C-alpha positions in Angstrom: -83.0 -17.2 -13.5 -84.9 -14.0 -13.9 -85.2 -11.8 -16.9 -86.7 -8.5 -18.0 -87.6 -9.7 -21.4 -91.2 -10.6 -20.6 -92.3 -7.0 -20.4 -90.6 -6.2 -23.6 -92.3 -9.0 -25.4 -95.7 -8.1 -23.9 -95.4 -4.5 -25.3 -94.0 -5.5 -28.6 -97.2 -7.4 -29.5 -99.0 -4.2 -29.8 -96.1 -2.0 -30.8 -97.3 -1.0 -34.2 -100.8 -0.2 -33.1 -99.4 2.0 -30.3 -96.7 3.6 -32.4 -98.8 4.5 -35.5 -101.8 6.1 -33.8 -105.0 5.4 -35.6 -103.4 3.0 -38.0 -105.6 0.2 -39.3 -104.1 -3.0 -40.7 -105.6 -3.8 -44.1 -105.5 -7.0 -46.2 -102.4 -7.1 -48.3 -104.3 -7.2 -51.6 -105.4 -3.6 -51.0 -101.8 -2.4 -51.1 -101.8 -2.7 -54.9 -104.5 0.0 -55.3 -103.8 3.3 -57.1 -101.2 5.3 -55.2 -102.5 7.8 -52.7 -100.9 11.3 -53.0 -98.0 11.8 -50.6 -97.4 15.2 -48.9 -94.3 17.1 -49.8 -91.6 16.9 -47.2 -91.7 19.7 -44.6 -88.2 20.0 -43.2 -89.2 22.5 -40.5 -92.0 20.3 -39.2 -89.8 17.1 -39.4 -87.1 18.8 -37.4 -89.6 20.1 -34.9 -91.0 16.6 -34.5 -87.7 15.0 -33.5 -86.7 18.1 -31.5 -89.6 17.4 -29.2 -87.7 15.2 -26.8 -90.3 15.7 -24.1 -93.1 13.6 -25.7 -91.9 11.0 -24.8 -89.0 11.9 -22.5 -86.0 11.0 -24.7 -82.3 11.8 -24.9 -81.9 11.8 -28.7 -83.5 11.1 -32.1 -82.5 10.4 -35.6 -84.7 10.4 -38.7 -83.9 9.5 -42.3 -86.5 9.9 -45.0 -85.9 8.4 -48.4 -87.7 7.1 -51.5 -88.6 8.6 -54.8 -90.9 11.2 -53.2 -88.1 13.1 -51.5 -85.2 12.8 -49.1 -84.5 14.4 -45.7 -82.2 13.6 -42.8 -82.1 15.1 -39.2 -80.9 14.5 -35.7 -81.6 15.9 -32.3 -80.2 15.5 -28.8 -77.1 13.9 -27.4 -75.5 10.5 -27.8 -74.0 10.7 -24.3 -75.5 12.8 -21.5 -72.2 12.8 -19.7 -70.1 14.3 -22.5 -73.0 16.0 -24.2 -71.8 14.8 -27.5 -74.4 15.5 -30.2 -75.9 12.5 -31.9 -74.9 11.9 -35.5 -76.4 9.8 -38.3 -73.4 7.4 -38.1 -74.1 6.5 -34.5 -75.1 2.9 -33.8 -78.2 2.0 -31.9 -79.9 -1.2 -30.7 -82.6 -2.0 -33.3 -84.7 -4.5 -31.3 -87.2 -6.4 -33.3 -86.1 -5.0 -36.6 -83.7 -7.9 -36.3 -86.6 -10.1 -37.4 -86.5 -8.6 -40.9 -82.9 -9.8 -41.3 -83.7 -13.3 -40.0 -86.8 -13.7 -42.2 -84.8 -12.6 -45.2 -82.1 -15.2 -44.6 -84.7 -18.0 -43.9 -86.4 -17.2 -47.2 -83.1 -17.2 -49.0 -82.5 -20.7 -47.7 -86.0 -21.6 -48.9 -85.0 -20.3 -52.4 -82.0 -22.6 -52.3 -84.1 -25.6 -51.4 -82.4 -25.9 -48.0 -85.5 -25.0 -45.9 -89.1 -26.0 -46.5 -91.6 -23.5 -45.2 -94.1 -26.3 -44.6 -91.7 -28.5 -42.7 -92.5 -29.1 -39.0 -90.1 -27.3 -36.8 -89.6 -30.5 -34.8 -88.2 -32.1 -37.9 -85.4 -29.6 -38.1 -84.9 -29.0 -34.3 -86.1 -32.4 -32.9 -84.9 -31.8 -29.3 -86.5 -28.4 -28.7 -90.2 -28.7 -29.2 -92.3 -31.4 -27.6 -94.4 -33.9 -29.6 -97.7 -32.0 -29.1 -96.2 -29.1 -31.1 -95.7 -31.2 -34.2 -98.0 -29.1 -36.3 -95.9 -25.9 -35.9 -94.1 -25.3 -39.2 -91.4 -22.9 -40.3 -94.0 -20.7 -42.0 -96.0 -20.4 -38.8 -92.9 -19.1 -37.0 -92.2 -16.4 -39.6 -95.8 -15.0 -39.6 -96.5 -15.4 -35.9 -99.3 -18.0 -36.3 -97.5 -20.8 -34.3 -99.7 -20.7 -31.2 -96.7 -21.4 -28.9 -97.4 -21.0 -25.2 -96.5 -18.0 -23.1 -93.1 -18.0 -21.3 -93.1 -19.6 -17.9 -90.8 -18.7 -15.0 -89.7 -15.3 -16.3 -91.1 -12.6 -13.9 -91.7 -9.1 -15.2 -89.7 -6.4 -13.5 -91.8 -4.2 -11.3 -89.4 -1.3 -11.0 -86.6 0.2 -13.2 -84.2 -0.7 -10.5 -85.1 -4.3 -11.1 -84.6 -4.0 -14.8 -81.1 -2.6 -14.2 -80.3 -5.4 -11.7 -81.1 -8.2 -14.1 -79.7 -6.7 -17.3 -76.8 -9.2 -17.4 -78.9 -12.3 -16.9 -77.8 -14.8 -19.5 -79.7 -17.5 -21.3 -78.7 -20.2 -23.8 -81.0 -20.4 -26.8 -82.2 -23.8 -25.5 -83.0 -22.5 -22.1 -85.0 -19.6 -23.6 -87.0 -21.9 -25.9 -87.7 -24.2 -22.9 -89.5 -21.4 -21.1 -92.1 -21.3 -23.9 -92.8 -25.0 -24.3 -94.9 -25.7 -21.1 -98.5 -26.5 -21.5 -100.6 -26.8 -24.7 -100.5 -24.6 -27.8 -102.6 -21.5 -27.3 -104.4 -22.1 -30.7 -104.1 -24.5 -33.6 -101.1 -23.3 -35.7 -102.2 -21.2 -38.7 -105.6 -20.2 -37.2 -104.7 -17.1 -35.2 -101.9 -14.6 -35.0 -100.0 -13.5 -32.0 -96.8 -11.5 -32.2 -94.1 -13.5 -30.3 -90.4 -13.2 -30.1 -90.0 -16.9 -29.5 -91.0 -17.6 -33.1 -87.8 -15.8 -34.3 -85.6 -17.3 -31.6 -86.5 -20.6 -33.2 -86.1 -19.3 -36.7 -82.6 -18.2 -35.9 -81.9 -21.7 -34.5 -83.1 -23.1 -37.8 -80.5 -20.9 -39.6 -77.9 -22.2 -37.2 -78.8 -25.8 -37.9 -79.2 -25.6 -41.7 -76.1 -23.4 -42.3 -73.9 -25.1 -39.7 -72.9 -21.8 -38.2 -74.4 -19.1 -35.9 -77.2 -17.2 -37.5 -75.2 -14.0 -37.1 -72.5 -15.3 -39.4 -75.2 -16.2 -42.0 -76.6 -12.7 -41.8 -73.2 -11.2 -42.2 -72.3 -13.3 -45.2 -75.7 -13.0 -47.0 -76.8 -9.4 -46.1 -74.2 -7.3 -44.2 -71.2 -7.7 -46.5 -73.0 -7.8 -49.9 -75.0 -4.6 -49.0 -71.9 -3.0 -47.3 -73.8 -2.6 -44.0 -70.6 -2.0 -42.3 -72.1 -0.6 -39.1 -74.6 -3.3 -38.5 -73.7 -6.0 -36.0 -75.0 -9.3 -34.6 -73.4 -9.0 -31.2 -73.6 -12.6 -30.0 -72.8 -12.8 -26.3 -71.2 -9.3 -26.2 -73.4 -7.0 -24.1 -71.6 -3.8 -25.3 -71.9 -1.6 -28.4 -68.5 -0.9 -29.9 -67.6 2.3 -31.8 -69.6 5.5 -32.0 -73.1 4.8 -30.6 -76.0 6.4 -28.8 -76.3 5.5 -25.2 -79.6 4.3 -23.8 -80.9 5.5 -20.5 -83.6 4.4 -18.1 -85.2 6.7 -15.5 -85.1 5.3 -12.0 -87.8 5.7 -9.5 -86.2 8.9 -8.1 -86.1 10.4 -11.6 -82.4 10.0 -12.1 -81.1 8.4 -15.4 -79.0 5.3 -15.5 -77.0 4.2 -18.5 -78.5 0.9 -19.7 -76.5 0.7 -23.0 -74.6 -2.5 -22.0 -77.2 -5.2 -21.8 -77.1 -9.0 -22.2 -79.2 -9.7 -25.3 -79.2 -13.5 -25.1 -82.9 -13.7 -24.5 -83.4 -11.6 -27.6 -81.2 -13.8 -29.9 -82.6 -13.9 -33.4 -85.6 -11.7 -32.6 -84.2 -8.4 -31.2 -80.4 -8.4 -30.6 -78.9 -6.6 -33.6 -77.2 -3.2 -33.7 -77.3 -0.9 -36.7 -77.6 2.7 -37.9 -80.4 4.5 -39.6 -78.4 4.6 -42.8 -77.8 0.9 -42.8 -81.4 0.1 -42.1 -82.5 2.4 -44.9 -80.2 0.6 -47.3 -81.4 -2.8 -46.1 -85.1 -1.8 -46.6 -84.4 -0.4 -50.1 -82.5 -3.5 -51.2 -85.2 -5.8 -49.9 -88.1 -4.0 -51.4 -86.3 -3.6 -54.7 -86.0 -7.4 -55.1 -82.2 -7.6 -54.7 -82.4 -10.2 -51.9 -85.2 -12.6 -52.7 -86.9 -14.0 -55.8 -90.3 -12.4 -56.6 -92.5 -15.3 -55.3 -90.8 -15.2 -51.9 -90.6 -11.5 -51.7 -94.3 -11.4 -52.2 -94.7 -13.4 -49.0 -93.3 -10.4 -47.1 -96.2 -8.3 -48.5 -98.9 -10.9 -47.9 -100.9 -11.1 -44.7 -102.6 -14.4 -43.5 -106.1 -15.1 -44.8 -108.9 -12.8 -43.6 -110.2 -15.4 -41.1 -106.9 -15.4 -39.3 -107.3 -12.8 -36.6 -105.1 -11.4 -33.8 -106.1 -12.7 -30.4 -108.1 -9.5 -29.7 -110.1 -10.1 -32.8 -108.5 -7.4 -34.9 -107.2 -8.2 -38.4 -103.8 -9.9 -38.8 -101.1 -7.3 -39.4 -97.9 -9.4 -39.6 -96.7 -11.0 -42.8 -93.6 -13.1 -43.2 -91.0 -10.9 -41.6 -92.8 -7.5 -41.8 -95.7 -5.5 -40.3 -98.4 -3.7 -42.2 -100.2 -0.5 -41.2 -102.2 2.1 -43.0 -101.8 5.7 -41.9 -103.8 8.5 -43.5 -104.7 6.1 -46.3 -101.0 5.2 -47.0 -100.1 1.5 -46.6 -96.7 1.0 -45.0 -94.6 -2.1 -44.6 -91.7 -2.5 -42.3 -90.9 -3.2 -38.6 -90.7 -1.5 -35.2 -88.2 -2.4 -32.7 -87.3 -1.6 -29.1 -85.3 -2.4 -26.1 -84.7 -0.4 -22.9 -83.4 3.0 -23.9 -83.9 2.4 -27.7 -86.9 2.7 -30.0 -87.0 2.3 -33.7 -89.3 2.2 -36.8 -88.3 1.3 -40.3 -91.1 1.5 -42.9 -91.8 2.1 -46.6 -94.5 2.1 -49.1 -94.2 -1.0 -51.2 -93.3 1.1 -54.3 -90.7 3.0 -52.2 -92.1 6.4 -52.9 -91.6 7.0 -49.2 -89.3 5.2 -46.8 -88.4 6.3 -43.3 -86.1 5.1 -40.5 -86.6 6.6 -37.1 -84.4 5.9 -34.1 -84.9 7.6 -30.7 -84.2 7.0 -27.1 -87.1 7.1 -24.6 -86.1 7.0 -20.9 -89.4 5.9 -19.4 -90.8 2.5 -18.7 -93.1 1.0 -21.4 -96.7 2.1 -21.2 -97.4 3.0 -24.8 -96.7 6.7 -24.4 -93.1 6.1 -25.6 -94.4 5.6 -29.1 -95.6 9.2 -29.6 -92.6 10.2 -31.8 -93.3 7.3 -34.2 -96.9 8.4 -34.5 -95.9 12.1 -35.2 -93.4 11.2 -37.8 -95.8 8.7 -39.6 -98.5 11.3 -39.6 -96.3 14.0 -41.1 -95.0 11.7 -43.8 -98.4 10.4 -44.9 -100.9 13.2 -44.3 -102.7 14.2 -47.5 -101.6 17.5 -49.0 -103.9 20.5 -48.5 -106.2 21.5 -51.4 -103.9 24.4 -52.3 -100.8 22.2 -52.0 -99.3 20.1 -54.7 -99.1 16.3 -54.5 -95.8 14.6 -54.6 
């Protein structure tokens, strides 16, 4: 069976670096330094930023800014190019890898209940999925991307958008998908390096299945969606469609025409990139998480703690993933959160740890992944963190 998920995973590993241009990951301990002044919100500039649907070529954008330093909300473009219906803040979108924030939160809740041990070998919980040479891989290694699991084998990358479209309904069971990443030796000793990999969270979701006795989506619904009233957030399971009001995703074909790619089998993204939500629901989830409503303090701290300094990304740069979140510093402001993407959809949900400034951006690039599609994230992050001018007042 073929799949288009390889290219998505390959890009996702560098998603934050590309999205937040110039961002530098810093050790978590520096996040507690004295707060840096935030700029006042500039509604005109923010609207202009999401109105620029040429860089990258996109069909729509939504931006929600929150936190104690100010609130703003805006939209641009159309949810459906056929009907020309304008996008609204209530429209659902595919959130890609922001799914991982939900999964990590549920796993840590199970840790708090004594039902999961972060130091437990994954093979002890899922004995039939990982081979014996992977015995050193623990639950904690999955959650902070230090497992060292091998690359996927037998999953060719698409070479054209037509090929992406042709294979969008390929279906994988979780076991089949995990099996593609268990060939050969570990890439590095678990805990010694960091490499962003979706397979880590595919396994984490299977752990939730096993421990709770029900599909991970049901656990997320019971523990997060219903308590927080995230009524427009969905774990779709095997349903390739988005139900209710939503923004369509489009992909430009080789001849420049746009094809609707909204319906897409997400089985190869189960647990790591398959959820559907809205900017409002994501903002509420981020606020609840950062406020300590969902986890005890010692476990929430793990989400704001990077691996030790000697644990580096494969390219030698500092580690930038904690347990469930990403860290980046833009214009001296340290942000925590997550990016996410799938064909036709790109998202970013970030906040300062003290929640002076949160933002959720959802937009809809139509081009293939080459890094340029992250330009809107970079523009928004810059506007929301750039230091006030000397004559301006700090927020």
